C-alpha positions in Angstrom: 0.0 0.0 0.0 1.4 3.4 -1.0 2.0 6.1 1.6 -0.5 8.4 0.0 -3.2 5.7 0.2 -2.4 5.1 3.8 -2.6 8.8 4.6 -5.9 9.0 2.8 -7.2 6.1 4.9 -6.0 7.7 8.2 -7.6 11.0 7.1 -10.9 9.2 6.4 -10.9 7.4 9.7 -10.1 10.6 11.6 -12.9 12.5 9.8 -15.4 9.7 10.6 -14.4 9.6 14.2 -14.6 13.4 14.5 -18.0 13.5 12.9 -19.4 10.6 15.0 -18.3 12.3 18.2 -20.2 15.5 17.6 -23.1 16.1 19.9 -25.9 17.3 17.8 -28.7 15.3 19.5 -31.3 16.8 21.8 -31.5 15.7 25.5 -33.7 12.8 26.4 -36.8 13.6 28.5 -36.7 12.6 32.2 -37.8 9.1 32.6 -39.9 7.4 35.4 -40.0 3.8 36.5 -42.6 1.8 34.7 -45.0 0.4 37.3 -47.5 -2.3 36.2 -50.3 -2.5 38.7 -52.6 -5.6 39.1 -56.4 -5.5 39.1 -57.7 -4.7 42.5 -58.8 -7.9 44.4 -59.7 -8.4 48.0 -59.7 -11.0 50.8 -61.2 -11.0 54.3 -58.9 -10.6 57.3 -58.6 -14.1 58.9 -57.7 -13.4 62.5 -60.7 -15.0 64.1 -60.2 -13.7 67.7 -59.7 -10.1 66.6 -62.4 -7.5 67.5 -62.4 -6.1 64.0 -62.6 -7.4 60.5 -62.3 -5.9 57.0 -61.4 -6.8 53.4 -57.9 -6.0 52.3 -55.8 -6.4 49.1 -55.2 -9.9 47.8 -51.7 -8.7 47.1 -51.0 -7.9 50.7 -50.0 -10.2 53.5 -51.3 -9.6 57.0 -49.0 -10.3 59.9 -49.0 -9.5 63.6 -46.9 -6.5 64.6 -44.1 -7.9 66.8 -41.7 -4.9 66.8 -41.5 -2.0 69.2 -44.3 -1.4 71.6 -46.8 -3.7 70.0 -50.2 -4.3 71.6 -52.9 -6.9 71.0 -54.5 -6.7 67.6 -51.8 -4.6 66.0 -51.0 -5.8 62.5 -49.0 -4.9 59.4 -50.4 -5.3 55.9 -47.3 -5.9 53.8 -47.2 -5.4 50.0 -44.0 -7.3 49.2 -44.0 -6.5 45.5 -44.5 -2.8 46.1 -42.3 -2.3 49.1 -45.2 -0.9 51.1 -46.6 -1.5 54.5 -49.9 -0.3 56.2 -49.3 -0.3 60.0 -52.6 -0.8 61.9 -53.0 -0.1 65.6 -56.2 -0.9 67.5 -57.4 0.3 70.9 -60.5 -0.9 72.8 -62.3 2.2 74.1 -64.6 0.5 76.6 -66.8 3.6 76.5 -64.0 5.8 77.9 -64.6 9.2 76.3 -61.3 10.6 77.7 -59.4 7.8 76.0 -61.3 8.4 72.7 -60.4 12.1 72.7 -56.8 11.3 73.6 -56.5 8.8 70.7 -58.1 11.4 68.4 -55.7 14.0 69.5 -52.7 11.6 69.0 -53.9 10.9 65.5 -54.0 14.5 64.5 -50.6 15.2 66.3 -48.9 12.3 64.4 -50.4 13.4 61.1 -49.4 17.0 61.7 -45.8 16.1 62.3 -45.5 15.6 58.6 -46.4 19.3 57.9 -42.6 20.1 57.8 -42.2 18.2 54.5 -45.8 18.0 53.3 -46.9 20.4 50.6 -50.6 19.7 51.5 -52.7 17.5 53.8 -56.2 16.8 52.5 -58.7 15.4 55.0 -61.7 13.3 53.9 -64.5 12.4 56.3 -66.6 9.3 55.6 -69.1 7.0 57.2 -69.0 3.3 56.1 -72.1 1.2 55.4 -72.1 -0.1 59.0 -72.3 3.5 60.3 -68.7 3.7 61.5 -67.0 7.1 61.2 -63.6 7.4 59.5 -61.2 10.1 58.5 -58.6 9.8 55.7 -55.5 12.0 55.5 -53.8 12.3 52.1 -50.3 13.8 52.5 -48.6 15.4 49.4 -44.9 16.0 49.0 -41.8 14.1 50.1 -43.3 12.7 53.3 -42.6 9.3 54.9 -46.3 8.4 55.2 -48.5 9.3 52.3 -51.8 8.1 53.7 -53.1 8.0 57.3 -56.5 7.2 58.6 -58.7 6.1 61.5 -62.1 4.5 61.9 -64.1 4.3 65.1 -67.5 3.9 66.6 -66.4 6.4 69.3 -67.5 4.2 72.1 -65.8 0.7 71.9 -63.3 0.6 69.0 -60.6 2.8 67.5 -58.5 1.5 64.6 -55.7 3.7 63.1 -53.5 3.1 60.1 -50.6 4.6 58.2 -49.0 3.8 54.9 -45.2 3.6 54.6 -42.8 2.6 51.8 -39.4 0.9 52.3 -37.8 2.7 49.3 -35.9 5.8 48.6 -37.9 6.4 45.4 -39.5 9.9 45.2 -43.2 10.1 45.9 -44.0 11.5 42.5 -42.6 8.3 40.9 -44.6 6.2 43.4 -47.8 8.1 42.7 -49.5 5.2 40.8 -48.7 2.8 43.6 -49.8 5.3 46.3 -53.1 5.8 44.4 -53.6 2.0 44.1 -53.0 1.4 47.8 -55.1 4.5 48.7 -58.1 2.8 46.9 -57.3 -0.4 48.9 -57.5 1.7 52.2 -60.8 3.2 51.2 -62.1 -0.3 50.5 -60.8 -1.4 53.9 -62.6 1.4 55.6 -65.8 0.7 53.8 -65.7 -3.0 54.8 -64.6 -2.5 58.4 -66.9 -3.9 61.1 -66.5 -4.7 64.8 -67.0 -8.3 66.0 -67.6 -7.6 69.7 -67.5 -4.8 72.3 -64.4 -5.0 74.6 
């Protein structure tokens, strides 16, 4: 191969490399994780000796709360595929109005602790078909708990719940999952009933 042919080949390779390294493309739009959600299905809570019952997601697993200062009838509803957990705490009121107002106050205090990071807290009041009163708190922004709620008959039973995720993913990326579980929580509230007065 002649030197002039070799120089031409080097020049062609150099020009090609120079052209291919130019950055004429536009930036790609910001991407989000793809989250495929299943169809909502429900099952009945199977703890026979519990003073409450409800229907909860078929994709969740109910387990007794054995960490921290657990009490009787405290449970976790774990969503293993979604990295979510609904922590439920139950208190028998035994017609103690002072205890009822104390638990109500604690619920608002715990929810309001999120105001530092919350961009908004929306409150929804509801009464389920059995006549039990409930309140749902929807927390917006980068908060550790996106949904909190309680349901009570104000005389014998008080059930409180809070949704948490075990992930560092931002809440705007988790929005479809939060909405999915929020619908499960509303269904849980609508199907909650008390089995006996304590």
